N, C-alpha and C positions, 0 to 999 in steps of 0.2 A: 736818473741820476747812474742808473744801470748802465746804460750805453756809453756815459761818459765815461764811467770805470772800464769801462770795456775796450775804449779805441785809444783813452790815454796812452803815450808811450812810457816805455821801462825808465824809471828811474826821476819823472817827472812829478812826483810827489815826495821825491826828495826822502825825508824821514818816517813819513808813512808808507811809503812805497811796503814794506814787511806787511802792513797792514789791510791791502787791496784786497784779497780774496775775503778777509772778516766784513770790510765795505760791500764788496759784492752779496756775500751771505745775507748782510742787515739790510740792502736794499732790494733784495728780492722774496726775504720774509716779509718786510711790509707789504710786499707788492700780493702775496700769498694770503695774508690774513685780512686784506680789503675786498680779494675776490673771495674769500671765505663768507666775509661778512656780507657783502653784494649778492653773492646766490644764495646764501640762507634768508635773506630778506626779500628777494626778487627782485631786487634793484633792475630798471630798465629804463630806456632813453637815452636821448643826446642834447648836448648844451646848445644853442642858437647860433653862439659865436663860434662853433668848432663842428661845421657837418659834417668833417670827412670821419671824425673817430666817436663810436658811441658803445653802447652797451644796449646786446639782445639777449635772447634765450643761452645759446651754447655758448656764448663768451668768456664769461665769468667763472662755468664749471670746468672748460679747460686752461683758464689763466689759473686754477689753483693746480691742474697737473703741471703746468709749463712751469710755477715758481718754484717745484722742488728741480726739475732739472734746471733753471736759470741760476739757483742756487749753488751750486757745487761747478758750474763751469767755469774755465779760468777764462784770463783778459785775451783778447787777438779774436779770430774768426768765430769761433766757438761761440762766446759769449755775445760777440754781435748779433750772429745767426739767431740767438737767445731771443735776442730783444725784437729784433723784424720780425722775428714770428710773433712774439706777442702784440706788437701792434698791427699786426696781421690780422689776428682775432679780432681787434678792437675797430677793424677798419668798417667802413657802412659801402662804403665805392667797392664792386667788384673789380674795377682794374685797380685801384690803390691796395687791394687785398692781393692782385697776381702779382702786382710790382714788389710787394713786400716780401710775399712768402716766396717770389722766385730769388728774389737777390740773399735771401737765406739760404734756400737749397745751395746756391753756387758758392756761396761761404763755407757751405760744410762740406759742398764737390772739392774745392781745392783745384787743382792741376787734375788735364788729363779731360776724357771723352764727355764725364758726366757735366761738366759746366756747360755743356753745348746742350746738351739732350735734356738737362732737368728743370730748365725753364719750361718747358712744352706741359709739365704736370699740372701747372697751373690754367693752363689756357680753359678747362672747361668752366671756371669761375668767371671767364670775361664772354661768354656764348649765354643765349637763354637757357634757362633749363627746358623748354619744351622743343628745344630746335631736337631735329632728328643725328644729328652728330655726337649730341651731348652724352649719351649711353657709352659708344664704341672711344668718344676720350676718357670717359670715368674709367674703362678698362686699360687705355694706355696709361693713365696717371697711376693707376694701382702699381702696373708693372715696374712704371720708373721711379716709383716711392720705394718699393721693396726694394729695387737695385740701389737705391741710395742710403737705406737701411743698411744692408747688409755690408756697404763697403768701408763704414765708419770703422773708429777703431775706440769708442767710449762711449760714455753718456750722453753723446752728441745725434746718439741714432735714436733717440726719442722725438727729437724734433721732427723729423719728418714723417715718424709715426703719428705726432700729433696734429701734424697739417692734412695728411689723407685722412685720418677720420675725422676730424672738424669740417673738411668741404666735403669730403661724399656724404654725411650723416646732414650737410644741408643742403646740398642738391639731390639727395634722394628723397627729403623732405619734400622738397618743390616737384620734383617731377612725380612722385607718388609711385603705383606700379608699372615697372616697364614691361615692354613686350618679354613674351618668354623668350624670345633668341636672344635677346639683351639680358636675361636675367640669370639665364643659361652661360653667356660670356662672363658677366662680372663674377658671377661664382664658382668659374673657370680662373679668371684672372687672380682671385685670391688663393686657390688652391697652388696654381703654380706658383706663386710668390711664397706660400706656406711648405710647398714643396722644397723649392730652391733653400730656403732657410733650414731646412731637415737637413738636406743633402750637405752644405756648408758647415753647419754644425756637425755632423759625423765624419765629414772628409778634411778638414780643415786641420793645419799643425798648430798654430799660434792658438795661445788661450785668448785672444782678444776676438779674432775670427771667429774663434766656437760661438762667444756669445754673442756676437754679430750675428751669426746664423740663429739664433734663439730670437733674436727680436724682430728679425725678419720672417720669421715664422708665426711670433704672435701676430704680429704685424698682418699676415695673410688672414688668420684665421679672425681675427676683428674685421675684416671685409668681408668675409663670409658672414658673420653673425649678423651685419649690419644690410647686407642683400638679401637675407630671410627675413628681417625684421621689417625693413622698409619698401624693398622693391617687388615682394611676392605678393600672391593672395591668400597666403598660407594661416592655417589658425595659430596662434599662440605668439602673436606680435609683442605681447607685452612680454613673454618669457625670453625670446631673442631679444628685446631691447633690452629686459635686464639683466641677462649674460652677457651683450655688450658693456653697459655700465659698470659692473662687476669685475671685467676684464681689463679695464681703464683705470681700476683699482689698487688693489692689494697685489695683484702680477703685474702688473706696470711701476709700481713702486721699487717692487723686489727686482725686476728687472733694470732698470736704474741703478741700484746699489751692485748688482752684480757687473754691468758694465762699467761703472765706477773702478770697481775692484781689478777688473780683468785690462784696464788700459796700459798698454806698454811703457813701460820707464820715455823719458824724454831726459833730453839734455839740456847745455845751457840756451843752444838756439832753437828748443822746442821740436826739433827733430827726433821721430825715433829710434830706439837703439836697435841693431841689426839682430841682436837675441830677441828682444820685444817680449820678455817676461817681467810678467805684472810685479812690482817691488812690495805691493801693499799686500801680497797672499804670501811673504817669504817667511812671516812670523807665525806662530801660534794663534795670537789673535785674528790676526787677517785669515787665514784654516777657518776659526771658529765662525766669523760674519760668514765667509763666504757659503760655511756650511747651512746657514740659518737661510741667507737668500734661496738658495739651491732646493732645499724643503719647501718653502712659500711657493715657489713654481712648481714643484713637484705634482700637485694637485691631491695631496694626500688630504685628506680628513683631519682637523677642519679647516684647514689652511683655506687662503683667496681662491687657489685654484681649482678646489674642489667644490667651493661653491658656483663656479661658471659649468661645471661639469654638469652640477644638478639643474642647474638652468636648462643646460642645453638637452639634458633627457625628457625634460617635461615639457618643455616647448617640441620635440621630436614626436612624444605621445600622442600631445594635442591636435601636430598638423598631420601624421600620419590617419588619425582617426575622421576628421572630417575632411580629407582630399579625395579625389578622383582617385583612381588605380594608378594610372600612370604617376601622378605626382605623388603621391604617396611611395611610390618606387622610388623617383629622384629623390624626395626628402631621404629614404634610408639609405640611399647610397653618397650621400652626402654627408650625413651624420657618422656611417662607417669611413669612411673618409677622413671624417675629422677626430673618430676615435683613432686612425693609423697613424695622422698627425701628432696626435698627444702621445702615442707609445715611441714613436718617432724623437719627440720634443725630450721624453723621458731619458732616452737611449743619449742624447745630446747632452743632458744635464748629468747624466752618469759620467759620461766620455769626459766633460767639462772637470768635474771635483776630481776624476783620476787624475789626470791632467797638472790639476793645480797641486794634490796631494802630492804626485812624482817630483814635478816641478819643485816643489820646496825643500825637498831633500837633498842636501849639498848643494844650496842656492849659495853660500858665502863662496864656497871653492870658482863658480862660475861667474860670481859679481864683484871678484875681489878688486880692491882697486874703486870702485865705484860706492857713490852715495846713495845708501839705501834707507829711505824713512821708514824709522822705527816708531813703537810708541801705539799710545791708542788715539792720540788728536789727527794724524791723517785719516784713521776710518771713522772718523766723525761724520762725514756726509753719509758714509753708506751706514751707519747705526740708524742715524736720524730719519733715514727712507725704510729702512727695516721695521723701526718701531710706530713709522706711519703706516705701515702696511699690515703688521699685527693688528693695529688701534682698527684700519679698516675692514679685515677680518672679523673682528669680536662686532663691532656695529658694522653690520649692513645694512640695516634700515635707516641708519644716520645718512651714510654714504649714497644710499642711493634716492633721499630725500634733498639731498644736498647737489644729484648729478642729474636732478629729475629732468631740468629741461634743455640737457647735455642735445639729445635726440626725442624727436618728435615724439608723442603718446597717445593715445585715445583717452586717457582719464589722467588727473594729476595726482601725483604720487608725495602729499605732504608728510612732512616729519609729525610724528607720533610718538612717546615714550614707551608705549608699551608693544610697537614693533621695530623698536630700535635696536633690538639685538635679532633679529629675523630677516631673511630674505624671504618678501611676500609679492603676491603680486594683484593688479586693481582688478582682475576679471574672476580670479578664481581662490577659493579659500585653504588654498595649497601654501606651507610656509616651511622655512628651514632655519633652524638655531643651529650656529655653530658651537655655542658653548654648551649646548646637550651634547655633542659628540666629545668634546674634551672631557665631561664630566665621565661618558661610556670609556674612554680611554683612560682616565684616570681611575676608575673602577678594576679594569680590565688589567693595567699594570700592578695595581694595589693586589689583586686574586693572584695575579701569578706568583708575586714574591712571597705572599703567605702561603702560598702551597707549597713553594720552595722550602721555605723558613721550617714549615711542620714536618714534611714528608723527606726531607733533605734530599731533596731533587733539585738539579740544576740541569738547564738544557745543554749549558757548554760546560766542556773540562775545566779544571781548575789550572790555570798559568802555572809551569815548572820553571823553575832557574835555571836557564842553560850554562853549562859547564863545558870548558875547553877540555878537550882530549887526554892533556895532560895531569889533568885532575882526577881522572878515573881510575888510577893507580896502577897502569898499564903501561908500559914503554912506548912513546911515541916513534912511529915509523913513516916513514915517507916512502911514499908509493908514488912511483913516476907512472903516468897516465900513456896507454899504449896509444900510439899513432894508429888510427884505423883508416882505412883503404874508402876513400868516397867511390861511392856506387858510379860508375857512368852510366847515361842513357846514350844507346846507340839510336841513329836517325834510322823512320822508316823506309823500309826500300821505294817504296813508291813516292815520296818526295826526293829522294836521290836522283831515280829515272825520270822524273819530271825537270830537276835541275839540269841533267846532263840533255837532255832532248832540246831545250833552252840554249844550253850553253852558258851556264850560268854558275857552275859547279867550283870553281876555283875563285868565285868574285863574292864580295861581300857586298850588301845591299847598298853602301856607300860607293860601290865604281860603280852601280847602274847608271845609263844613260838618263832615263827619265826621273831619276832622283836628282842628279844634279840640275836639270833643267827645271823642276819641280822647286829645287830650293833658290834658285838664281828668280825663279817672277815671283817668288814667295819673298826676296830682298826687294824685289822691285816695286812691289805692292806696299810692302812695309813700308819704304821712304817714300812715298807719297802720301799713306794712312799719317807718317808722323809729320810732314811739313803739312796736313790739312789739319791736324791738333795743334799745332803751333800757331797755325793762323789764327785757328778759333780762341786760343787763349788769349791770343795780342786782342784781339776783338770781343771779347766775353760780353761786355757790356751794351757795346751796341747790339749784337745778336739778341740780348734779353730783350732790349725797348724794339727791336723790330719784330720778335715774335710775341711780344705784349701787343702792340699796334697793330701786327696783320690779326691778332685774334679778336680784339677789339672792331678793327673794322668788319670782318668777317662775321661777329656777332650781330654790329648795325644791321649789316644787308642782308641775315637771316632773317632779324627780327620784322625787318621792313615786307 
């Protein structure tokens, strides 16, 4: 039903066309409820009359996360890509998974060279897991999917994240411990993706580009956690696995809400506006919801990001204590890099919040004459995701029991009422309860307020009403600002002598012969590139089938 609603042309539903988003949300809500029920009851297997699709360990937990993304997707490419990703998770054949997941990635890529390269990201699913080419292709898959995540403009960025985490977790569980060289390459690939996302979040100008960069950084961090948990011989596998499961909980749901709020405005044809400022955060309610999403992603206790950090620190302590000196040093460097990426991510969150609050001022003047959605109802998808993120943050034990089969582990983590409020591990008695942090913060805040009331001490000065100069009782005198002469910098004598020696003293760089020749060559290369990309766009589906057929044939030959 979700697929039919996604591909039906606009206007075909007639009077019910206005209810299309609600019907899509209802369909994905039913899928999510069924997935939650099946994951809680550990339902697995396949029916005999449909051997193509079935249920195994990580399928239902991933469908739970995909249901949130599919519920807020619109019709067209994004909705169909979400449906294809869900069918790929249910596929029992690697070839069917590659075909569906590759098509979903192409639909998200749209136009450009991404539509040619992204189908290569699912090639590792079409070759044997014990093939020597599987680890390098996993590194290529991580880089391509990170590129796909960073190029999205809305909540569809979570679909490549889900495909990458699902495929990487499944393949690493089959291959087991990798060679040390491939371990380093996989971790470096995740670090490159995380660093690229942080750089994009710190340098991009548009709000949706900043949010996409943060999502890319989160995907790189999840890749590093999975590599440490499943592909290495370090101690603390359960801690790293728990950190990855918690990272796919509250932070992912908060990121989904953030991407929904930061998506650019679209016109009737569906194309983004040149200004690209998100209309959902132009109101006070939108800014308040955005602030909650930023807090959930900031890693402050007792929010979901802090639980991931606590698990990472616990895992690093166990890994460095039992590892050889060189491996322990490498683990420490990885943890330091993860801390650096987290610091850069926090700076990106601060930059996003500042850009959102600054852009909200005077937005009515910039968007005059355009339709701006106001009210609480357009913010409802983001509010639902944030409420679910808060529930997962408060009940981490229940979430870990629900997501236990998402990644392979040594011992099963069953649901227990006594541990539903805590983050706990199967091999150590150490645990963390977020509600205790909430109680401690409330006690500290209450103590500060009581101390200020008793001692008449306030850390901030009281606000005073600002008055105009003419209200002070003195005459208002208009003073003209003096025009200050701008200081001029003189060129260095060495640079002038060098220009005279080369005969370029009275020439600008645009007049140099080498610049003219380089520009002509660049235009020629650009024309060839545009022709190649246009041909690849015209033959997109054929190239997808060729990639998948070549991967399947190569996998069969390597397997023999």
